[in-house]
C-alpha positions in Angstrom: -57.6 31.4 21.1 -56.6 30.8 17.5 -57.4 27.8 15.3 -54.4 25.9 16.3 -54.7 26.6 20.0 -51.3 28.4 20.4 -51.8 30.5 23.5 -49.9 31.7 26.6 -50.8 33.6 29.7 -50.3 37.3 29.9 -47.6 37.1 32.5 -45.8 34.5 30.4 -45.7 36.9 27.5 -43.8 39.6 29.4 -41.4 37.1 30.8 -40.7 35.5 27.4 -40.1 38.9 25.9 -37.6 39.7 28.7 -35.7 36.5 27.9 -35.7 37.3 24.1 -34.2 40.7 24.9 -31.5 39.1 26.9 -30.7 36.7 24.1 -30.6 39.6 21.7 -28.1 41.4 24.0 -25.8 38.3 24.1 -26.1 37.8 20.3 -24.9 41.4 19.8 -21.7 41.1 22.0 -18.5 41.7 20.0 -17.2 38.2 21.0 -20.1 36.7 18.9 -18.8 38.4 15.8 -15.3 37.2 16.5 -16.5 33.6 17.0 -18.6 33.8 13.8 -15.4 34.8 11.8 -13.5 31.9 13.4 -16.2 29.4 12.3 -16.1 30.8 8.7 -12.3 30.5 8.7 -12.5 26.9 9.9 -15.3 25.7 7.7 -14.0 27.5 4.6 -10.7 25.7 4.9 -8.5 28.7 5.7 -5.1 27.4 6.7 -4.2 28.3 10.3 -7.8 28.6 11.5 -7.9 28.5 15.3 -9.5 25.3 16.7 -13.0 25.9 18.1 -14.5 24.3 21.2 -18.1 23.3 21.8 -19.9 21.5 24.6 -23.2 19.7 23.7 -24.9 20.5 27.0 -28.5 19.6 26.2 -30.4 17.0 24.2 -29.8 14.8 22.4 -26.4 13.8 23.7 -25.8 16.1 26.6 -26.3 16.5 30.4 -29.8 18.0 30.1 -30.7 16.8 33.7 -28.0 19.3 34.9 -28.2 22.0 32.2 -32.0 22.3 32.2 -33.0 20.7 35.5 -36.6 20.1 36.6 -38.3 23.2 37.8 -36.2 25.7 35.8 -39.1 26.5 33.4 -41.4 29.1 34.8 -44.1 29.0 32.2 -47.1 26.8 32.8 -48.6 26.5 29.3 -47.2 24.0 26.8 -46.6 26.7 24.2 -45.0 29.1 26.8 -42.6 26.3 28.0 -41.6 25.5 24.4 -40.6 29.1 23.7 -39.0 29.5 27.1 -37.0 26.3 26.7 -35.4 27.5 23.4 -34.6 30.9 24.8 -33.2 29.7 28.1 -30.9 27.2 26.4 -29.1 29.9 24.5 -29.0 32.2 27.5 -27.7 29.6 29.9 -25.1 28.4 27.4 -23.5 31.8 27.3 -23.8 32.5 31.1 -22.8 29.1 32.4 -20.6 27.4 29.8 -19.3 30.2 27.4 -17.9 27.9 24.8 -17.6 28.9 21.1 -21.3 28.8 20.4 -22.5 31.9 18.6 -25.7 33.0 20.4 -28.3 33.4 17.6 -30.1 36.6 16.9 -33.1 34.6 15.7 -35.8 32.3 17.1 -36.3 29.2 15.0 -39.3 27.1 14.3 -39.5 23.7 12.4 -41.9 22.4 9.9 -44.8 20.3 11.2 -44.0 17.1 9.3 -45.3 13.5 9.5 -42.9 10.9 7.9 -43.9 7.3 7.8 -40.4 6.1 6.9 -40.9 2.3 6.5 -44.6 1.6 6.4 -44.2 -0.3 9.6 -43.9 1.2 13.1 -40.6 0.8 15.0 -41.5 0.3 18.6 -39.0 1.5 21.2 -38.5 0.4 24.9 -36.9 2.9 27.3 -35.4 2.3 30.7 -34.5 4.9 33.4 -31.1 5.2 35.0 -30.4 5.5 38.7 -31.6 9.1 38.7 -34.8 8.3 37.0 -33.9 9.8 33.6 -34.7 7.7 30.5 -31.3 6.9 29.1 -31.2 3.3 27.9 -33.4 2.0 25.0 -33.8 -0.8 22.6 -35.8 -1.2 19.4 -38.5 -3.9 19.0 -37.5 -5.0 15.5 -40.5 -5.7 13.1 -38.3 -7.8 10.7 -37.5 -11.1 12.3 -36.3 -12.8 9.1 -35.0 -10.6 6.4 -35.9 -12.8 3.5 -39.4 -13.6 4.7 -40.4 -10.2 6.2 -38.9 -7.9 3.6 -42.4 -7.4 2.2 -43.4 -5.5 5.3 -41.2 -2.5 4.2 -42.8 0.2 2.1 -41.6 3.4 0.5 -41.7 6.4 2.8 -44.9 8.5 2.9 -44.2 12.1 3.8 -46.7 14.9 4.8 -46.2 18.5 5.9 -48.8 20.8 7.6 -47.7 24.1 6.1 -50.8 25.9 7.5 -50.0 24.9 11.0 -46.3 25.7 10.6 -47.1 29.2 9.3 -49.7 29.8 12.1 -47.0 28.8 14.6 -44.5 31.1 13.0 -47.0 34.0 13.0 -47.8 33.3 16.7 -44.1 33.5 17.7 -43.6 36.6 15.5 -46.5 38.3 17.3 -44.9 37.4 20.6 -41.2 38.1 19.8 -40.8 39.3 16.3 -39.9 42.9 17.2 -37.0 41.5 19.3 -35.8 38.4 17.4 -36.3 37.5 13.8 -38.3 34.3 13.5 -37.0 31.8 10.9 -38.1 28.4 9.7 -35.2 26.0 9.9 -34.5 22.6 8.5 -34.5 20.2 11.5 -31.6 17.8 12.0 -34.1 15.0 12.0 -34.4 15.5 8.2 -31.1 13.8 7.7 -31.7 10.7 9.9 -32.7 8.6 6.9 -29.2 9.0 5.6 -27.9 7.0 8.6 -28.5 3.8 6.7 -27.2 1.2 9.1 -29.1 2.8 12.0 -32.2 2.2 9.9 -31.1 -1.4 9.3 -30.6 -1.8 13.1 -34.1 -0.4 13.8 -35.7 -2.7 11.3 -34.0 -6.0 12.1 -31.3 -5.6 14.8 -27.5 -5.8 14.5 -27.1 -9.5 15.3 -29.4 -10.5 12.5 -27.9 -7.9 10.2 -24.3 -9.2 10.8 -25.4 -12.8 10.3 -27.2 -11.9 7.2 -24.1 -10.3 5.7 -22.4 -13.7 5.9 -25.4 -16.0 5.2 -27.7 -14.1 2.8 -25.6 -11.2 1.4 -27.9 -10.6 -1.6 -30.8 -9.9 0.8 -28.6 -7.4 2.7 -27.8 -5.6 -0.6 -31.6 -5.6 -1.3 -32.2 -4.0 2.1 -29.4 -1.4 1.5 -30.9 -0.5 -1.9 -34.3 0.0 -0.2 -32.8 2.2 2.6 -30.8 4.3 0.1 -33.7 4.8 -2.2 -36.0 5.6 0.7 -33.5 8.2 2.1 -33.2 9.8 -1.2 -37.0 9.8 -1.6 -37.4 11.7 1.7 -34.6 14.2 0.9 -36.0 14.9 -2.5 -39.5 15.3 -1.0 -38.2 18.1 1.2 -36.6 19.7 -1.9 -39.6 19.4 -4.2 -42.0 20.7 -1.6 -40.0 23.8 -1.0 -39.2 22.8 2.6 -35.4 23.1 2.5 -33.8 26.1 4.1 -30.2 27.3 3.8 -28.1 26.1 6.7 -24.8 27.8 5.9 -24.9 30.1 9.0 -25.6 29.6 12.6 -27.1 26.1 12.3 -25.7 22.7 13.1 -25.2 19.8 10.7 -24.5 17.1 13.3 -23.3 16.9 16.9 -23.3 20.7 17.4 -20.8 21.3 14.6 -21.7 24.7 13.4 -22.2 25.4 9.7 -20.9 28.9 9.0 -19.5 28.8 5.5 -19.2 30.9 2.3 -19.0 27.8 0.2 -22.8 27.4 0.2 -25.2 27.8 -1.5 -24.0 26.5 -4.9 -23.0 29.2 -7.4 -26.2 28.8 -9.5 -28.5 29.1 -6.5 -31.7 31.1 -7.0 -33.1 32.9 -4.0 -35.9 31.0 -2.2 -35.4 27.9 -4.3 -33.1 25.9 -2.0 -31.8 22.6 -3.3 -30.0 19.7 -1.7 -26.8 20.9 -3.3 -27.1 24.2 -1.5 -27.1 22.8 2.1 -25.0 20.8 4.6 -26.0 17.3 5.4 -24.8 14.5 7.6 -24.5 10.8 7.8 -22.7 8.1 9.8 -22.5 4.3 10.3 -21.9 3.7 14.0 -23.5 0.3 13.9 -20.8 -1.2 11.7 -18.0 -0.6 14.2 -17.4 -4.4 14.3 -17.6 -4.9 10.5 -14.4 -5.4 8.6 -13.2 -2.8 6.1 -13.9 -5.2 3.2 -17.5 -5.7 4.4 -18.0 -2.0 5.0 -16.8 -1.5 1.4 -19.2 -4.1 0.1 -22.4 -3.5 2.2 -22.1 0.2 3.2 -19.9 2.4 1.1 -21.7 2.3 -2.3 -25.0 3.2 -0.7 -23.6 5.9 1.6 -21.8 7.4 -1.5 -25.1 7.6 -3.4 -27.2 9.0 -0.5 -24.6 11.7 0.2 -24.1 12.7 -3.4 -26.9 15.3 -3.7 -25.7 17.3 -0.7 -23.7 20.5 -0.9 -21.3 19.7 2.0 -21.1 16.6 4.2 -20.4 15.9 7.9 -19.6 12.2 8.3 -19.3 10.1 11.4 -20.3 9.9 15.0 -18.8 7.5 17.6 -17.4 5.0 15.1 -13.6 4.9 14.6 -13.3 6.2 11.0 -9.6 5.3 10.5 -10.4 1.7 9.9 -12.5 2.5 6.8 -10.9 5.8 5.8 -10.1 4.5 2.3 -13.8 4.5 1.6 -14.9 7.5 3.7 -12.4 9.8 2.1 -14.2 9.1 -1.2 -17.6 10.3 0.0 -18.8 13.2 -2.1 -18.5 16.7 -0.6 -16.9 15.5 2.6 -16.0 18.6 4.7 -16.0 17.3 8.3 -15.2 13.9 9.8 -15.9 12.8 13.3 -12.8 11.7 15.3 -14.3 9.8 18.2 -12.4 8.6 21.4 -12.1 5.2 19.7 -10.4 6.6 16.6 -6.6 6.7 15.9 -6.3 10.4 15.9 -2.6 10.3 14.9 -3.5 8.3 11.8 -6.3 10.8 11.0 -4.1 13.8 11.7 -1.7 12.5 9.0 -4.6 11.6 6.7 -6.1 15.1 6.7 -2.9 16.9 6.0 -3.2 19.0 2.8 -7.0 18.7 2.8 -9.8 21.1 3.7 -11.6 18.4 5.8 -12.1 19.5 9.4 -10.9 17.1 12.1 -14.0 17.1 14.3 -12.7 15.7 17.6 -15.0 14.2 20.2 -13.0 14.3 23.5 -13.5 11.3 25.8 -16.7 12.0 27.8 -15.3 10.3 30.9 -13.4 13.4 31.9 -16.6 15.4 32.5 -19.1 12.6 33.1 -17.5 10.2 35.6 -16.1 12.2 38.5 -17.8 15.1 40.3 -14.6 17.1 40.2 -12.6 17.6 37.0 -9.1 16.2 36.8 -7.7 19.3 35.3 -4.2 18.0 34.5 -5.5 14.9 32.8 -8.1 16.9 30.8 -5.4 19.4 29.7 -3.2 16.4 28.6 -6.1 15.0 26.7 -6.7 18.2 24.7 -2.9 18.6 24.1 -2.8 15.1 22.6 -5.2 16.2 19.9 -3.4 19.4 19.2 -0.1 17.5 19.0 -1.6 15.1 16.4 -3.1 17.7 14.2 -0.5 20.3 13.2 -1.5 21.8 9.9 -5.1 20.4 10.1 -8.3 22.4 10.8 -9.7 21.2 14.1 -12.9 21.6 16.1 -13.6 20.0 19.5 -17.2 18.9 20.3 -17.8 17.4 23.8 -20.8 15.1 23.7 -22.2 12.0 25.2 -21.7 13.4 28.7 -25.1 12.5 30.3 -24.5 13.9 33.7 -22.0 16.3 35.3 -23.4 15.4 38.8 -24.9 18.9 39.1 -21.5 20.6 38.8 -21.9 22.9 35.8 -18.8 24.8 37.0 -16.8 21.8 36.0 -18.0 22.3 32.4 -17.1 26.0 32.3 -13.7 25.1 33.8 -13.1 22.5 31.1 -13.8 25.1 28.4 -11.3 27.5 30.1 -8.6 24.8 30.2 -9.2 23.8 26.6 -8.8 27.4 25.5 -5.5 27.7 27.5 -4.2 24.5 25.8 -5.1 25.9 22.4 -3.4 29.2 23.2 -0.2 27.3 24.3 0.1 24.6 21.7 -1.9 25.5 18.6 0.5 26.0 15.7 -1.0 27.1 12.4 
């Protein structure tokens, strides 16, 4: 047993190596090289790039209860199950869904970090759905009155355990390194601080935030300055401590939008000295869906602009309808992809993105896969066609997410991918 107690059973070792070999075989398939080129074409802004189609099957916004059901993991040790989980997700994605994901030829590990973001703990209450899966949640907001409780908020304090991280990496390399290269990656959680209004929601709640915008606007600006500066503090901490890693390949920036691009790192990049300007980042403001464009411009845009400025390329948006505040969002620095949710006017955005290199990152309505056990194939095909019809001349990706159950019918998901590809074949016009 090593210092950090990373250990597995002997039978688990052989089983995990078998899984790693299978992932390696899938990663080497010719179709993976074809998909990789398609992602580069899309993200580099090549006109006429074919639309790509991804399903977010697992966490955080997928149907994990169906994709990785209870009992599927064979390992009994905590470490073995962690390695098995990562390998199986890649293998099952190819075997059961076969979307445009490029199966990686690496095994990734994250830094062991501890980030105290606000100086005050944000408690969370979870609730289970009818199937016993924790799905609903709410924050227990520490700030009850913004003016009186602002003093509770503190600058972020960040720590990293590099020794533990390197020990974990070495352990996995000993286990799988002759089959899969083991890389440290920058976890998506690193960019959560840039979601400024989510942070405001966690701290005080939306109802209080919206009332404060009207009643004590100066205090809201004070809060947004704090959140902006705190986010930048965390990002620059990653940079100054040498924790950033290039994410211009088979990584995701947000919502399973893949990052393959030749536009990063920046031209003056020096090897092994990754800066914020060398990487993709992401941000969004879902919480302000009910805020007017004028109020978004006043209370959100200046701070989002500042927090996104250091990044190399930006993915913006999630579930919010971006068309209502497009005049601001289009001015965000380094914007490369924008989320087009089911609540967004995609015809408006199709026009807005003409003659730009910004990718139309379409989120199809999750009801088609998540509500009925059987897929309504005709309605689904029409839904995909509607997007293709609205985006002639625009680079497009489809990302199916927020489908929290497919009622055990994974075949429905694979069929949805097949139908989407047929619609793209029939109707896509460069």
